[in-house]
C-alpha positions in Angstrom: 0.0 0.0 0.0 1.2 3.5 -0.8 2.3 5.4 2.3 0.9 8.8 3.1 3.7 11.3 2.8 1.9 14.5 3.8 -1.4 15.5 5.4 -2.5 19.1 4.9 -5.5 21.2 4.6 -7.2 21.1 1.2 -6.9 24.4 -0.7 -10.1 26.4 -1.1 -11.9 24.1 1.4 -9.9 24.2 4.6 -12.5 22.3 6.6 -11.6 19.0 4.9 -8.4 17.1 5.4 -6.6 15.7 2.4 -3.9 13.0 2.1 -1.0 13.4 -0.5 1.2 10.5 -1.5 4.2 12.7 -1.7 5.6 15.6 0.3 4.5 19.1 -0.7 7.1 21.3 -2.3 8.1 24.3 -0.2 7.4 26.5 -3.2 3.7 25.6 -2.9 3.5 26.5 0.8 2.7 29.9 2.3 5.6 31.8 3.8 3.4 32.9 6.6 1.2 29.9 7.7 3.5 27.3 6.1 0.5 25.4 4.8 -0.4 24.6 1.2 -1.2 27.8 -0.5 -4.8 28.9 -0.6 -5.6 31.4 -3.4 -1.8 32.1 -3.8 -0.4 35.5 -4.2 3.3 36.3 -5.2 5.3 39.3 -4.4 7.9 41.0 -6.6 10.6 39.5 -4.4 9.4 36.0 -5.4 7.7 34.9 -2.2 4.2 33.4 -2.0 1.4 33.9 0.5 -2.2 32.7 0.9 -4.6 35.5 0.1 -6.1 35.5 3.6 -2.6 35.4 5.2 -1.5 38.4 3.1 -4.6 40.4 3.9 -4.2 39.7 7.6 -0.5 40.8 7.4 -1.5 44.1 5.8 -4.2 44.7 8.4 -1.8 43.9 11.3 0.8 46.3 9.8 -1.6 49.2 9.4 -1.0 49.2 5.7 2.8 49.2 5.8 3.4 45.5 5.3 6.8 43.9 4.6 7.8 40.5 3.4 8.4 38.2 6.4 11.3 36.5 4.5 13.5 39.4 3.2 11.7 42.5 4.7 10.9 44.0 1.3 7.9 46.3 1.2 4.6 44.7 0.1 2.1 46.8 -1.8 -0.9 46.2 -4.0 1.3 47.2 -7.0 4.0 44.5 -6.3 1.7 41.6 -5.0 -0.3 39.8 -7.6 -2.4 36.6 -8.0 -0.3 33.6 -9.0 -2.3 31.6 -11.5 0.6 29.3 -12.4 1.0 28.3 -8.8 -2.8 27.6 -8.6 -2.4 25.3 -11.6 0.5 23.4 -10.1 -1.5 22.9 -6.8 -4.5 21.6 -8.7 -2.3 19.1 -10.6 -1.0 17.6 -7.4 -1.7 13.9 -6.9 -3.9 13.2 -3.9 -6.0 10.6 -2.2 -9.8 10.7 -1.6 -11.2 12.6 1.4 -12.3 9.1 2.6 -8.9 7.5 2.6 -9.0 6.6 6.3 -12.4 4.9 5.7 -10.9 2.7 3.0 -11.3 4.5 -0.3 -8.0 4.0 -2.3 -8.7 6.5 -5.1 -5.6 8.4 -6.3 -5.9 11.2 -8.7 -5.2 14.9 -9.3 -6.6 17.5 -7.0 -8.8 19.1 -9.7 -10.6 15.8 -10.1 -11.3 15.2 -6.4 -14.7 16.9 -6.2 -15.9 14.9 -9.3 -14.8 11.7 -7.6 -16.5 12.5 -4.3 -19.8 12.8 -6.1 -19.8 9.1 -6.7 -17.4 7.8 -4.0 -18.9 4.8 -2.2 -17.6 6.1 1.1 -19.1 9.6 0.9 -22.0 10.4 3.2 -25.5 10.9 1.7 -28.7 12.1 3.2 -31.3 9.4 3.6 -34.2 10.2 1.1 -36.9 8.8 3.4 -39.1 11.8 4.6 -38.5 12.4 8.3 -35.1 10.6 8.5 -32.1 12.9 9.2 -29.4 10.3 9.1 -26.4 10.5 6.7 -25.2 7.1 5.4 -22.2 6.1 3.3 -23.3 5.7 -0.3 -22.4 2.0 -0.3 -24.8 1.3 2.6 -27.5 3.7 1.6 -29.7 1.3 -0.3 -29.8 -1.3 2.5 -30.6 1.5 5.0 -33.4 2.9 2.9 -35.0 -0.5 2.4 -34.2 -2.5 5.5 -33.1 -0.5 8.6 -34.4 3.1 8.4 -37.2 3.7 11.0 -38.9 5.9 8.4 -39.0 3.3 5.6 -42.4 2.3 4.2 -43.7 -1.2 4.9 -46.9 -2.9 3.8 -49.5 -3.7 6.5 -50.0 -7.5 6.5 -53.7 -7.0 7.3 -54.9 -4.2 5.0 -52.1 -3.8 2.5 -51.6 -0.1 3.1 -48.2 1.5 3.1 -47.2 2.5 6.6 -44.0 4.1 8.1 -42.1 1.5 10.0 -42.0 3.5 13.3 -45.8 4.0 13.1 -46.7 0.3 12.6 -48.0 -0.2 16.1 -50.1 2.9 16.0 -51.6 1.8 12.6 -52.4 -1.6 13.9 -54.5 0.0 16.7 -56.8 1.5 14.1 -56.4 -0.8 11.1 -59.9 -1.9 9.9 -58.7 -5.3 8.9 -57.2 -6.3 12.3 -59.4 -8.8 14.0 -60.8 -7.9 17.5 -63.2 -9.5 19.9 -66.9 -8.9 19.7 -67.8 -6.2 22.3 -71.0 -8.1 23.2 -68.9 -11.0 24.5 -70.1 -13.6 22.0 -66.5 -14.8 21.5 -66.3 -14.1 17.8 -63.2 -12.5 16.3 -64.3 -9.8 13.8 -62.3 -7.4 11.5 -62.5 -4.0 13.2 -64.2 -2.5 10.1 -67.0 -5.1 10.2 -67.5 -5.0 14.0 -70.4 -2.5 13.9 -72.4 -4.5 11.4 -71.8 -7.7 13.4 -72.9 -6.1 16.6 -76.1 -4.6 15.2 -77.2 -7.3 12.7 -75.5 -10.7 13.4 -74.3 -11.1 17.0 -76.6 -13.4 19.0 -75.7 -11.5 22.2 -76.8 -8.1 20.8 -79.8 -6.6 22.7 -82.8 -6.3 20.4 -86.6 -5.9 20.7 -89.5 -8.1 19.4 -90.5 -7.4 15.8 -94.0 -6.4 17.0 -92.7 -3.8 19.5 -94.8 -1.1 17.9 -97.9 -3.3 18.0 -97.6 -3.6 21.8 -95.2 -6.5 22.5 -92.5 -5.2 24.9 -90.2 -8.2 25.0 -86.5 -7.4 24.8 -83.3 -9.6 25.0 -80.4 -11.0 23.1 -80.9 -11.9 19.5 -81.1 -15.6 20.4 -83.7 -14.9 23.1 -85.8 -12.9 20.8 -85.8 -15.7 18.2 -86.9 -18.1 20.8 -89.6 -15.7 22.0 -91.0 -15.2 18.5 -91.4 -19.0 18.1 -93.2 -19.5 21.5 -95.4 -16.4 21.8 -97.5 -17.1 18.7 -100.9 -16.7 20.4 -99.9 -13.3 21.9 -98.6 -12.1 18.5 -101.8 -13.3 16.7 -103.9 -11.2 19.2 -101.6 -8.1 18.5 -102.0 -8.6 14.7 -105.8 -8.9 15.1 -106.0 -5.6 17.0 -103.8 -3.9 14.4 -106.1 -5.2 11.6 -109.2 -3.9 13.4 -107.6 -0.5 13.9 -106.6 -0.5 10.2 -110.2 -1.2 9.1 -111.6 1.7 11.3 -109.0 4.0 9.9 -110.0 3.0 6.3 -113.6 3.7 7.1 -112.8 7.2 8.4 -110.7 7.8 5.3 -113.5 6.9 3.0 -115.9 9.2 4.8 -113.4 12.1 4.4 -113.0 11.3 0.7 -116.8 11.6 0.2 -116.9 14.9 2.1 -114.0 16.3 0.0 -115.8 15.2 -3.2 -118.9 17.2 -2.1 -116.8 20.2 -1.3 -115.0 19.9 -4.7 -118.4 20.1 -6.5 -119.3 23.2 -4.5 -115.9 24.8 -5.3 -116.2 24.1 -9.0 -119.6 25.9 -9.1 -118.0 28.9 -7.2 -115.1 28.9 -9.7 -117.5 29.3 -12.6 -119.1 32.3 -10.8 -115.7 33.8 -10.2 -114.7 33.5 -13.8 -117.8 35.4 -14.9 -117.2 38.2 -12.3 -113.5 38.4 -13.2 -114.3 39.8 -16.6 -115.8 42.9 -15.0 -112.9 43.7 -12.7 -109.8 42.6 -14.7 -108.9 46.1 -16.0 -109.2 47.6 -12.6 -107.0 44.9 -11.0 -104.3 45.4 -13.7 -104.2 49.1 -13.0 -103.9 48.6 -9.3 -101.4 45.8 -9.8 -99.1 48.1 -11.7 -99.3 50.8 -9.0 -98.7 48.2 -6.2 -95.6 46.9 -8.1 -94.1 50.4 -8.1 -95.0 50.9 -4.5 -93.4 47.6 -3.5 -90.1 48.7 -5.3 -90.2 52.0 -3.4 -90.8 50.3 -0.1 -87.9 47.8 -0.7 -85.6 50.7 -1.6 -86.5 52.6 1.5 -85.9 49.5 3.7 -82.5 49.1 2.1 -81.7 52.7 2.8 -82.7 52.3 6.5 -80.4 49.3 6.8 -77.5 51.2 5.1 -77.9 54.2 7.5 -78.0 52.0 10.6 -74.8 50.2 9.5 -73.1 53.5 9.1 -74.3 54.6 12.5 -72.9 51.4 14.0 -69.5 52.0 12.3 -69.4 55.6 13.7 -70.1 54.4 17.2 -67.4 51.7 16.9 -64.8 54.1 15.5 -65.6 57.1 17.8 -66.0 55.0 21.0 -67.9 56.3 24.1 -68.8 59.9 23.4 -71.8 61.7 24.9 -72.2 64.1 22.0 -72.0 61.3 19.4 -74.2 59.0 21.4 -76.8 61.7 21.8 -76.9 62.5 18.0 -76.8 58.9 17.0 -79.5 58.1 19.5 -81.7 60.8 18.1 -81.2 59.5 14.5 -81.8 55.9 15.6 -85.0 56.9 17.3 -86.2 58.6 14.1 -85.1 55.7 12.0 -87.0 53.2 14.2 -90.1 55.3 13.9 -89.7 55.6 10.2 -89.1 51.8 9.9 -92.3 51.2 11.8 -94.2 53.4 9.4 -92.7 51.5 6.4 -93.5 48.2 8.0 -97.1 49.3 8.5 -97.2 50.4 4.9 -95.7 47.1 3.8 -98.3 45.2 5.9 -101.1 47.2 4.2 -99.6 46.3 0.8 -99.5 42.6 1.7 -103.1 42.8 2.8 -104.0 44.4 -0.6 -102.1 41.6 -2.3 -104.0 39.0 -0.3 -107.2 40.7 -1.2 -106.4 40.3 -4.8 -106.5 36.6 -4.3 -110.1 36.5 -3.0 -113.1 35.8 -5.0 -113.8 38.2 -7.8 -117.2 39.0 -6.5 -115.6 40.4 -3.4 -113.1 42.4 -5.5 -115.9 43.9 -7.5 -117.5 45.3 -4.4 -114.2 46.6 -2.9 -112.1 47.7 -5.9 -113.0 51.4 -5.3 -111.9 51.4 -1.6 -108.7 49.5 -2.6 -107.9 52.2 -5.1 -108.3 55.0 -2.6 -106.2 53.0 -0.1 -103.5 52.5 -2.7 -103.4 56.3 -3.4 -103.0 57.0 0.3 -100.2 54.5 0.6 -98.4 56.0 -2.4 -98.5 59.4 -0.6 -97.2 57.9 2.6 -94.3 56.2 0.7 -93.3 59.5 -0.9 -93.2 61.2 2.6 -91.1 58.3 3.9 -88.6 58.7 1.1 -88.2 62.4 1.9 -87.6 61.7 5.6 -85.0 59.0 4.8 -83.1 61.6 2.6 -83.1 64.0 5.6 -81.7 61.3 7.9 -79.0 60.6 5.3 -77.9 64.2 5.2 -77.7 64.3 9.0 -75.7 61.1 9.0 -73.2 62.5 6.4 -72.6 65.5 8.7 -72.1 63.2 11.7 -69.6 61.1 9.8 -67.6 64.2 8.9 -67.4 65.5 12.5 -63.9 65.9 14.1 -63.2 66.3 17.8 -59.5 67.3 18.0 -59.8 70.9 16.8 -58.6 70.0 13.3 -60.8 69.6 10.2 -60.0 69.0 6.6 -62.9 70.5 4.5 -63.4 68.7 1.2 -65.3 71.1 -1.1 -66.4 69.2 -4.2 -68.1 70.5 -7.4 -66.1 73.7 -7.1 -66.9 75.1 -10.6 -70.6 74.7 -9.8 -70.2 76.5 -6.5 -68.4 79.4 -8.1 -71.1 79.7 -10.8 -73.9 79.7 -8.2 -72.1 82.4 -6.2 -71.7 84.6 -9.2 -75.4 84.6 -10.1 -76.3 85.2 -6.4 -77.9 81.8 -5.9 -75.6 80.6 -3.1 -73.0 83.2 -2.2 -71.4 81.3 0.8 -71.1 77.7 2.0 -70.6 76.3 5.5 -68.5 73.3 6.5 -69.9 70.5 8.6 -69.5 71.5 12.3 -66.5 70.1 14.3 -65.4 70.3 17.9 -62.3 71.6 19.8 -62.2 68.6 22.2 -64.7 65.9 23.0 -66.8 68.3 25.1 -65.3 71.5 23.7 -66.3 74.4 21.5 -68.5 73.7 18.5 -67.2 75.5 15.4 -67.3 75.5 11.6 -65.9 77.3 8.5 -67.7 79.6 6.1 -66.4 80.3 2.6 -67.4 82.8 -0.1 -66.3 81.3 -3.5 -66.5 84.8 -5.1 -65.2 86.7 -2.1 -66.9 89.1 0.4 -66.1 92.7 1.4 -62.7 93.8 0.2 -62.1 90.4 -1.4 -65.3 90.4 -3.5 -64.8 89.2 -7.1 -61.0 89.0 -6.7 -60.4 86.5 -3.9 -62.1 83.7 -2.0 -63.0 84.8 1.6 -62.6 82.3 4.4 -64.1 82.9 7.9 -64.3 81.1 11.2 -67.7 80.6 13.0 -68.3 79.9 16.7 -71.5 77.8 17.0 -73.8 77.2 20.0 -72.7 73.9 21.5 -73.9 71.4 24.0 -71.3 72.1 26.7 -70.9 75.9 26.4 -71.7 76.4 30.1 -68.5 74.5 31.0 -66.2 76.4 28.7 -64.1 79.5 29.0 -65.5 82.7 27.3 -64.7 84.6 25.3 -63.2 82.1 22.8 -59.5 82.9 22.6 -57.7 80.1 20.8 -55.5 80.7 17.7 -57.1 79.7 14.4 -55.1 78.7 11.3 -56.4 78.3 7.8 -54.4 76.3 5.3 -55.3 75.8 1.6 -53.7 72.4 0.8 -51.7 72.1 -2.5 -52.3 68.5 -3.8 -49.0 68.6 -5.6 -47.1 69.3 -2.3 -45.5 72.5 -3.7 -46.9 75.5 -1.8 -49.7 75.5 0.7 -51.4 78.9 1.5 -51.6 79.5 5.2 -53.2 82.3 7.3 -53.7 82.6 11.1 -55.3 85.0 13.5 -56.0 85.3 17.2 -59.5 86.2 18.3 -60.3 89.7 19.6 -61.7 89.1 23.1 -64.0 92.2 22.7 -65.5 91.0 19.4 -69.1 89.6 19.6 -67.9 86.9 17.2 -66.1 85.2 20.1 -68.5 85.6 23.0 -70.7 82.7 24.2 -73.3 82.2 21.4 -76.9 83.1 22.2 -78.3 82.0 18.8 -77.3 79.0 16.6 -74.0 80.7 15.5 -72.1 83.9 16.0 -71.1 86.4 13.3 -68.2 84.9 11.2 -64.7 86.3 11.5 -61.7 85.6 9.4 -59.8 86.5 6.2 -61.6 88.4 3.3 -58.6 88.0 1.0 -57.5 84.5 1.8 -56.3 83.6 -1.7 -56.8 85.2 -5.1 -59.1 83.5 -7.6 -56.3 83.8 -10.2 -53.7 81.9 -8.0 -56.3 79.3 -7.0 -56.6 78.2 -10.6 -53.1 78.8 -12.0 -51.3 77.0 -9.2 -53.5 73.9 -9.4 -55.2 74.0 -6.0 -58.4 72.6 -7.6 -58.0 68.9 -8.5 -60.8 67.0 -10.1 -63.2 69.8 -9.2 -62.3 69.6 -5.5 -60.7 72.0 -3.1 -59.2 71.0 0.3 -59.0 73.4 3.2 -57.6 72.5 6.6 -58.9 74.5 9.7 -56.8 74.1 12.9 -57.7 75.4 16.3 -54.8 75.6 18.8 -55.8 73.7 21.9 -52.9 75.0 24.1 -54.1 76.1 27.5 -57.6 74.5 27.2 -58.8 72.6 30.3 -59.7 69.0 29.6 -63.2 68.1 30.8 
């Protein structure tokens, strides 16, 4: 056998030991670590180093490295990668990694990795799912088929494939494994057939006499019942006789009912003939009322859907805003109105159903009552129209409630801006109000007022923006006059240049005293932004303007 002449660390994979048949030339060893060169570099003075060793030398020398052999200076200009040395190393003869296990392969270093891919002594991962063992390639097939705890075996009872380590657990549930009858008859039955055996075959199974419903109350094992049925013949004949008598009586009653129904049928047929004759006189009237009732039904259905939608929005507002006396009060008021409106719609729907049922009565009845039904239908149409108007009012109040803010900050989204400017110019609607918002949960109630075509010194040249103090639910608990700083900001959707203006209230002005009516006189900025800049700088996007109103809450007492 060839003797091992040197044992070194494999280049480029230092975690694996490698055996060489001959000693390694010193020209292939690093001048620093004295091991086989790994990614060799050569200096201008002719000495070689591993790449990692050289880089560590430079690092330890703070950049001023010198050759450990002759002291010459080492720089990036005079140290280069030695590809010829790499080729010589890869052409070295070497043994397999698994030499100590018995592999006697001998070849050049550059062929080692290719050999290892098929070396019978290399470790391979077991392919059975769940097994983490690594086995030498020469033993892998035997491990997979015969010794692995995760190998598949065939159940000798049912033929199913089972993991070897789960064989005992499988046998406890296998439907083909024979088990003893639970009734103690001594029979061995396949687990899957046990239920049928117990309920239909086992002589020890408790059963009742076949004439149980007829009045025989005997119960016992299947064998006992069979014996009972062969010995209690007289009793069973008596039971069958009683059943036959009861059957005959029932048949007689059924025949009497059939005769009665035939008589009623003749009467109904005569009534039907009369109804058909009367139908000709009322058909046109019914068609007209039917059309109106159909329209009314659609309106009622639409109103019920609107009520459900509004209630869902109210629930979402309560969930998002949490416990809030103001919100709960406003929502409670709307819910009360919605419930009242819902009752009226339900009453109207009930009346409509009644009218529908009336249309199914005899035509002689309809002929007498068609006029009153018509008047009732007209009254219901009027009630339905009023209900739709009230629902629209609730929807508007709900939209205002959804938009409410309680932190003193409100972003006012003003849509359909061109329409609002046009209506302001013709004098139809010269100013618009924002939905009210609050400075704190129980704070001041305020809103914004805007003149699209300006007011006062800003008329026809600017938009005028004002601040309004409104009469609130908790004014008695607040400090007066209102003295918080107010800031208006026109938001630039392009994030280029917002327009901002602020003011502090005049404590002597009536605009900031405690309101005695619904709202105080507005106060603010007549020349907030010119109408020319509003359009040219792109503040209006998709016909919508965004204005943020902020009330400084500094110094306010929390209630």
